[in-house]
C-alpha positions as CSV (number, residue, x, y, z in Angstrom):
1,M,-0.5,-27.8,-29.3
2,T,0.2,-27.0,-25.6
3,D,-2.4,-26.0,-23.0
4,E,0.2,-24.0,-21.0
5,I,-0.8,-20.4,-20.5
6,D,1.8,-17.7,-21.2
7,P,3.4,-16.5,-18.0
8,K,2.6,-12.9,-18.8
9,D,-1.0,-13.8,-19.3
10,R,-1.1,-15.7,-16.0
11,L,0.4,-12.6,-14.3
12,L,-2.2,-10.3,-15.9
13,V,-5.0,-12.6,-14.6
14,V,-3.6,-12.3,-11.0
15,N,-3.3,-8.6,-11.4
16,E,-6.9,-8.4,-12.5
17,A,-7.9,-10.5,-9.5
18,F,-6.1,-8.1,-7.2
19,Y,-8.2,-5.2,-8.6
20,A,-11.4,-7.3,-8.3
21,A,-10.6,-8.0,-4.7
22,F,-9.8,-4.4,-4.1
23,A,-13.0,-3.2,-5.7
24,S,-15.2,-5.7,-4.0
25,G,-13.7,-5.3,-0.5
26,D,-12.9,-9.0,-0.3
27,L,-10.2,-9.2,2.3
28,A,-10.0,-13.1,2.1
29,W,-9.4,-12.8,-1.6
30,M,-6.9,-10.0,-1.2
31,T,-5.1,-12.0,1.5
32,D,-4.8,-15.0,-0.9
33,I,-3.3,-12.9,-3.6
34,W,-0.5,-11.6,-1.4
35,S,2.5,-13.9,-0.7
36,A,2.6,-15.6,2.7
37,R,6.1,-14.5,3.1
38,S,6.9,-12.0,5.9
39,D,9.2,-9.9,3.7
40,I,6.5,-8.0,1.7
41,A,5.8,-4.3,1.4
42,C,3.1,-1.8,0.3
43,I,3.1,1.9,-0.3
44,H,-0.3,3.6,-0.5
45,P,-0.4,7.1,-1.8
46,G,0.6,9.6,0.8
47,H,1.6,7.0,3.4
48,A,4.8,5.5,4.7
49,T,5.9,2.1,3.5
50,R,4.3,-0.8,5.3
51,F,6.7,-3.7,5.8
52,G,5.8,-7.2,6.7
53,R,2.7,-9.3,6.1
54,S,0.8,-8.1,9.2
55,A,1.3,-4.4,8.5
56,V,0.5,-4.8,4.8
57,L,-2.7,-6.8,5.3
58,S,-3.8,-4.5,8.2
59,S,-3.6,-1.6,5.7
60,W,-5.8,-3.5,3.2
61,F,-8.2,-4.4,6.0
62,D,-8.6,-0.7,6.7
63,I,-9.1,0.2,3.0
64,L,-11.4,-2.6,2.2
65,Q,-13.9,-1.6,5.0
66,Q,-15.2,0.9,2.5
67,P,-13.7,-0.1,-0.9
68,P,-13.5,2.7,-3.4
69,G,-14.7,2.4,-6.9
70,V,-11.5,1.4,-8.6
71,S,-10.5,0.5,-12.1
72,F,-7.2,0.0,-13.8
73,S,-5.8,0.5,-17.3
74,G,-2.6,0.2,-19.4
75,A,-1.3,-3.0,-17.7
76,R,2.2,-3.8,-19.0
77,V,4.2,-6.8,-17.8
78,L,7.9,-7.4,-17.4
79,I,9.1,-10.8,-16.2
80,H,12.7,-11.4,-14.9
81,G,13.0,-15.1,-13.8
82,N,10.6,-15.6,-10.9
83,I,9.9,-11.9,-10.5
84,G,7.0,-10.3,-12.4
85,L,6.2,-6.6,-12.6
86,V,2.9,-5.1,-13.7
87,F,2.8,-1.4,-14.4
88,C,-0.6,0.2,-14.8
89,E,-2.8,3.1,-13.8
90,E,-5.4,3.0,-11.1
91,H,-8.5,5.2,-11.4
92,I,-10.0,6.0,-8.1
93,G,-12.6,8.8,-7.5
94,G,-11.4,10.9,-10.4
95,H,-7.7,10.5,-9.5
96,V,-5.1,8.6,-11.6
97,L,-2.3,6.8,-9.8
98,A,0.8,5.2,-11.4
99,V,1.2,1.7,-10.0
100,T,3.8,-0.9,-9.8
101,N,2.6,-4.3,-8.6
102,T,5.4,-6.8,-8.0
103,F,4.8,-10.6,-7.9
104,L,7.0,-13.6,-7.0
105,L,6.4,-17.0,-8.6
106,E,5.9,-19.3,-5.7
107,G,5.1,-23.0,-6.4
108,G,4.0,-22.2,-9.9
109,R,1.7,-19.3,-8.8
110,W,2.2,-15.6,-9.0
111,R,1.8,-14.0,-5.5
112,M,2.1,-10.3,-4.8
113,V,5.1,-9.1,-2.7
114,H,4.8,-5.3,-3.3
115,H,2.3,-2.7,-4.4
116,Q,3.0,0.9,-4.8
117,A,0.7,3.6,-6.1
118,S,1.6,7.3,-6.6
119,P,-0.5,10.2,-8.0
120,V,0.0,11.1,-11.6
121,H,0.0,14.9,-12.3
122,A,0.4,14.9,-16.1
123,A,0.2,12.3,-18.8
124,S,3.4,11.8,-20.9
125,P,2.8,12.6,-24.6
126,E,5.2,9.9,-25.7
127,Q,3.5,7.1,-23.7
128,E,2.5,4.1,-25.7
129,P,-1.2,3.1,-25.8
130,P,-2.3,0.7,-23.0
131,E,-2.0,-3.0,-23.7
132,R,-4.7,-4.3,-21.3
133,G,-6.9,-3.1,-18.6
134,G,-10.2,-3.6,-17.0
135,T,-12.9,-2.0,-15.1
136,V,-13.9,-3.6,-11.8
137,H,-17.1,-2.7,-10.0
């Protein structure tokens, strides 16, 4: 029997850590989750795309000054080589956001390279039930 953790499970753990850092306002933890690469990006709802590590982390610094109550649900994973995608829903202040979190496998560790959240206006009736989610306080 092997002790190796399935890559999808490892990616879900990092995605959960992202939301824990988000909910707790922990900028150091958030910074550690993001890739150290300069070519990363982030799109917060209603905002222009932030490109580059400095701009992305600056936007998180602003948000994490007063972290919102956030949870996520329905995490689904796709892995293509060293790229991992997590699709889920964020729940913030009564709002539901559709999210894509993109990770790159760097040195055996999943690191975030892109986050995009957009408002959801209506649920799709043909949507499959969520696979995994969590509430973070």
